[in-house]
C-alpha positions in Angstrom: 85.8 149.5 110.0 82.5 148.1 111.1 81.4 145.3 113.1 78.2 143.4 112.3 76.6 140.2 113.3 75.5 137.7 110.7 72.3 135.8 111.0 73.8 133.1 113.4 74.6 135.9 115.6 78.5 135.9 114.9 80.5 139.1 114.9 82.0 139.8 111.5 84.4 142.5 110.8 84.8 144.5 107.6 87.1 147.1 106.7 89.0 149.0 103.9 92.7 149.3 104.0 95.6 149.0 101.8 97.0 145.5 101.3 98.9 143.5 99.0 97.1 140.9 97.1 98.6 137.8 96.0 97.1 135.2 93.7 99.0 132.0 93.3 97.8 129.1 91.0 99.4 125.8 90.4 100.1 124.8 86.5 100.1 121.4 85.2 97.4 120.1 87.6 95.1 119.3 84.7 97.6 117.0 83.2 98.1 115.5 86.6 94.3 114.7 87.0 94.4 113.2 83.6 97.3 111.0 84.3 97.1 109.9 88.0 93.1 110.2 88.4 91.2 112.4 90.8 92.1 110.7 94.2 95.9 110.8 93.7 96.0 114.1 91.9 93.7 115.8 94.5 95.9 114.6 97.2 99.1 116.1 95.5 97.4 119.3 94.7 96.0 119.7 98.2 99.5 119.0 99.7 101.1 121.4 97.4 98.7 124.2 98.1 98.9 123.8 101.9 102.8 123.7 101.6 102.6 127.1 99.8 99.9 128.3 102.3 102.3 127.6 105.2 105.4 129.1 103.3 103.3 132.6 102.8 102.2 132.6 106.6 105.8 132.1 107.7 106.8 134.9 105.3 104.2 137.3 106.8 101.1 136.8 104.8 97.5 135.8 105.7 95.8 133.0 103.6 92.3 134.3 103.0 91.3 131.3 101.1 92.1 128.2 99.1 90.8 128.0 95.5 91.1 124.5 94.4 94.4 124.5 93.0 95.6 127.9 94.2 95.3 130.5 97.0 94.4 134.2 97.9 97.0 135.8 100.3 97.1 139.2 101.9 100.4 140.9 103.0 100.8 144.3 104.7 104.2 144.9 103.1 105.2 144.8 99.4 108.8 143.5 100.0 107.4 140.6 102.1 104.8 139.7 99.4 107.3 139.6 96.6 110.0 138.0 98.4 107.5 135.2 99.4 106.4 134.8 96.0 110.0 134.6 94.6 110.8 131.9 97.1 107.9 129.6 96.3 110.3 127.8 93.7 111.8 126.2 96.8 108.5 124.9 98.1 107.5 123.6 94.5 110.9 122.1 94.1 110.3 119.9 97.3 106.9 119.0 96.1 107.9 118.0 92.7 110.8 115.9 94.1 108.4 114.1 96.4 105.6 113.4 93.9 107.1 113.3 90.6 109.5 111.2 88.6 110.6 110.9 84.8 107.0 110.0 83.6 105.5 113.2 84.7 105.5 116.7 84.0 106.2 118.6 87.4 103.9 121.5 88.8 104.5 125.1 88.4 103.2 128.1 89.7 101.9 131.6 88.1 101.5 134.5 90.6 99.7 137.8 90.3 100.3 140.7 92.8 98.7 144.2 93.3 98.4 146.7 96.0 95.3 148.7 97.0 92.3 149.0 99.1 90.6 145.9 100.2 87.3 145.1 101.9 87.4 142.0 104.0 84.1 140.4 104.9 82.9 136.9 105.7 86.0 135.2 105.0 86.6 136.7 101.7 88.0 140.0 100.3 86.9 142.3 97.6 88.2 145.4 96.0 90.0 146.7 92.7 93.4 145.3 93.8 91.8 142.0 94.2 90.4 142.0 90.8 93.8 143.1 89.2 95.8 140.5 91.1 93.3 137.8 89.9 93.6 138.9 86.2 97.3 139.2 86.6 97.5 135.7 87.9 95.3 134.5 84.8 97.7 136.2 82.4 100.9 135.0 83.8 102.8 131.8 82.4 103.7 129.0 84.2 106.6 130.1 87.0 106.0 133.7 86.4 105.3 136.5 88.6 103.6 139.4 87.2 103.0 142.8 89.3 100.5 145.5 88.9 101.6 149.2 88.7 100.5 150.2 92.2 102.6 147.4 93.7 105.6 148.1 91.5 105.6 151.9 92.4 105.9 150.7 96.2 108.9 148.6 95.5 112.3 150.0 96.7 114.9 150.6 93.8 116.7 147.4 94.6 113.6 145.3 93.6 112.6 147.4 90.9 115.9 146.3 89.1 114.7 142.9 89.1 111.4 143.8 87.2 111.0 144.0 83.4 108.2 146.2 82.0 105.9 144.1 79.6 103.8 145.8 76.9 100.7 147.4 78.4 97.6 145.1 78.3 93.9 145.1 78.7 92.5 143.7 82.0 88.7 143.1 82.3 87.1 145.6 84.3 89.8 148.2 83.9 89.4 151.2 81.7 92.3 151.6 78.9 95.6 150.0 78.9 97.4 148.5 82.2 101.0 148.4 82.8 102.4 145.0 83.9 105.8 144.3 85.3 107.4 140.7 85.5 109.5 140.0 88.4 112.6 137.9 88.0 112.1 135.3 90.9 115.4 133.9 90.3 117.2 137.1 91.3 119.4 136.5 88.1 119.6 136.9 84.5 116.6 135.4 82.6 118.8 133.2 80.5 120.2 131.5 83.9 118.6 128.7 86.1 118.9 128.0 89.6 120.7 124.8 91.2 117.4 123.2 92.5 115.9 123.0 89.0 119.1 121.7 87.5 118.6 118.9 90.0 115.1 118.6 89.1 115.7 118.3 85.4 118.2 115.6 86.0 115.8 113.8 87.9 113.1 114.1 85.2 115.7 112.6 82.7 116.3 115.4 80.6 119.0 114.3 78.6 122.1 116.9 77.8 122.0 115.7 74.2 118.9 117.7 73.7 119.5 121.2 72.5 118.1 123.9 70.4 120.4 125.6 68.0 119.3 129.3 67.1 120.8 131.5 64.8 120.0 135.3 64.5 121.6 138.5 63.6 125.0 136.5 63.4 124.8 135.2 66.7 124.5 131.5 67.7 122.7 130.6 70.7 122.6 126.9 72.0 119.8 126.1 74.4 120.1 123.0 76.5 117.4 121.9 79.0 119.5 123.2 81.9 120.0 126.6 80.3 116.9 128.1 81.5 114.8 130.2 79.4 115.9 132.4 76.5 113.7 135.7 76.3 113.9 137.5 72.9 112.6 141.0 72.4 113.5 144.7 71.9 114.3 145.2 75.5 118.2 145.3 76.3 117.4 143.1 79.3 116.6 140.3 77.0 118.9 137.4 76.2 118.4 137.9 72.6 117.9 141.3 71.5 115.9 142.3 68.1 116.1 146.0 67.3 112.8 146.6 65.6 109.9 148.3 66.6 107.4 145.7 65.4 109.0 143.6 68.3 107.7 143.8 71.8 110.1 144.7 74.5 109.6 141.4 75.7 108.3 139.3 72.9 108.7 135.7 73.3 110.2 133.0 75.4 112.1 129.6 74.2 112.6 127.2 76.9 112.6 123.3 77.7 109.6 122.2 79.4 109.1 118.7 80.3 111.7 117.2 77.6 110.1 119.7 74.8 111.4 123.0 73.6 108.4 125.5 73.5 108.1 129.0 72.2 105.7 131.1 74.1 104.5 134.6 72.8 103.9 137.6 75.0 103.6 140.3 72.4 101.3 142.8 70.7 101.9 141.8 67.1 102.2 137.9 67.4 105.0 135.3 66.5 105.1 133.5 63.2 106.5 129.8 63.0 107.6 127.9 59.9 108.5 124.5 60.2 110.8 122.9 57.8 109.7 123.3 53.9 106.1 123.7 54.9 104.2 126.7 53.5 101.6 127.0 56.2 102.6 129.1 59.2 101.8 128.6 63.0 100.6 132.1 64.1 101.0 132.7 68.0 99.2 135.5 69.8 99.7 135.1 73.6 100.0 131.3 73.0 102.6 128.8 72.7 103.6 125.8 70.7 106.3 123.1 70.6 109.3 123.6 68.2 110.6 120.4 66.6 112.9 119.8 63.5 114.2 122.8 62.2 112.7 126.1 60.7 112.2 129.9 61.1 110.6 132.3 63.3 109.3 135.9 62.7 108.6 138.4 65.4 105.9 140.8 64.6 105.5 139.8 61.2 105.7 136.7 59.0 109.3 135.2 58.6 109.2 135.6 54.8 108.9 139.4 55.1 112.5 140.5 54.3 111.9 143.7 56.2 112.4 142.3 59.6 115.5 140.0 61.0 114.0 136.7 61.2 116.0 133.7 63.1 116.3 130.1 62.4 116.1 127.2 64.9 117.2 123.7 64.9 115.9 121.3 67.6 118.0 118.1 68.5 116.2 115.5 70.4 117.9 112.8 72.7 116.5 110.3 70.0 118.7 111.6 67.2 
């Protein structure tokens, strides 16, 4: 640990120690600025980030800095950081209920967490763990918490059971493939949803007549706006298991967001979507699209490849 004076004669402390680094970024802010204008949107985003900062501090963290629509927080304990991140949903629920109605899409949050040596200096911090946590935050989807390998290895067994290993990915600045873990911040199966989100969905006017009918491997799944996300993949922890080596362990997710049924790909080999009788295919590689009407989905290969088990979907909207 070193103590130095800057050009203004103010003492500054820099040091290197093991810390848990949390990057949390709001999602949906771009649409908010488009719909509400700079002044109102800035007020809402600032209010939400300040609420999140207060929450992290109360949970034992220290806010290093605010980053526009996000923040960087340091924790001493891995458990405290993960618990705090998992309860941000309650903070966002309050914020969304206060600022949004059925004409707006609520804000979400994506979080990246890693443990490692951190150098703090001049109101900022640096180090490999900071870089990894930032990259994980960038790669996370809305309302998703991604953990680095070092952080995961420090968690107790009870919390490891709440994590799902996703395919190894590349991270800028890191050599080779990097293992990433997804933490289930609802502390339940991925195909369930918490009470507060049910109330928010009701407030946003998501009618129960909206549904997605999914048929795969002789199994029928009906996904409602209040059902939560349906995760599809090779892992037995998925809501819909596809036993094929071309399918990633956690390949894709189908869920209702803002009154639309969305398909998000997380895989290595990609996801193919065919709508109705159209011949062209939509190819997703770590991207998403809105499902509508009816069609077929292929995981890892095109849906017309008979060597893989495809599945059909039918989207029923409230207008039908």
